N, C-alpha and C positions, 0 to 999 in steps of 0.2 A: 671279311677282308683279312688276309694273312700277309704279313710283312716278312719277306725273307723266304727264298726257295732252297734253303739248305736241306739237309735230311729231315729235320724236324718240321720245317714249314711245308715241304713237299708232302710229307706223309700226313700231316694235319689237313692239307687241301684234299688229298685223296680220300680220307676218312670222311670228312665233312661232305664232299661230293657224293660219295657213295651212300651217305645217309639222306640224300635228297636236298641238301643245302646248295644255294647259289654261292659260288666260291669266286673271289678275285684273289689271285696270288701275285704279289708284287715283289719283284726282284730287281735290284740295281744292276748286278752283274749277270753272270750266267747261272742257270739252274744247277744246283749241286752244292753250292756253298764253298767256302774256302777250304774246308777239310778235304773235300773231293777234288777240287780243281787245283789248289796251289800248295797246300800244307801236307796233310797226312798221307794221302795216297801217292802223290809224286815222290815224296821222300822214301816211303817204303819201297817203291819201284826201284829207286836208285840204290837203296840198301840191298835189295834182293839181287840186283844186277852185279853189284861190286862183290857180294858174297858168291855168286856163281862164277865170276871171273877168277876170284881167289881159289876156289875149289879146283878149277881147271888149270890153274898155273903150274901145278905139279903133276899133271895128268901124264907126262912123259915117263915118269917112274913106273906107270902102270901099262906102259906100251900104247898109250893113246897119243896121237899127234897133237902137239901143242901149237895152236895157230897164233898165239900171242895177240889176242883181241880181235881175231878175224873169224871167230867161230860162228857157225850158222845157227844162231839162237832159235830160229823158226823150227828147226829140226829137233830141239831139246824139249819143246812143249807138246 
């Protein structure tokens, strides 16, 4: 039995199961843990987005149309 399906618990369950153990993984919330779901990853996404918007805020000086927050992010990746 493994309590918590964050990165460590999830990995432990996979390793134990691949070794032939019967595994029960118990998680109160969603699989992924707080680092993935609410803390580290979402904040890094917000920081990266703010950085990208800052970089493009002066794009007009380079002859690139500045759309002031309406840029097609899907075309940048």
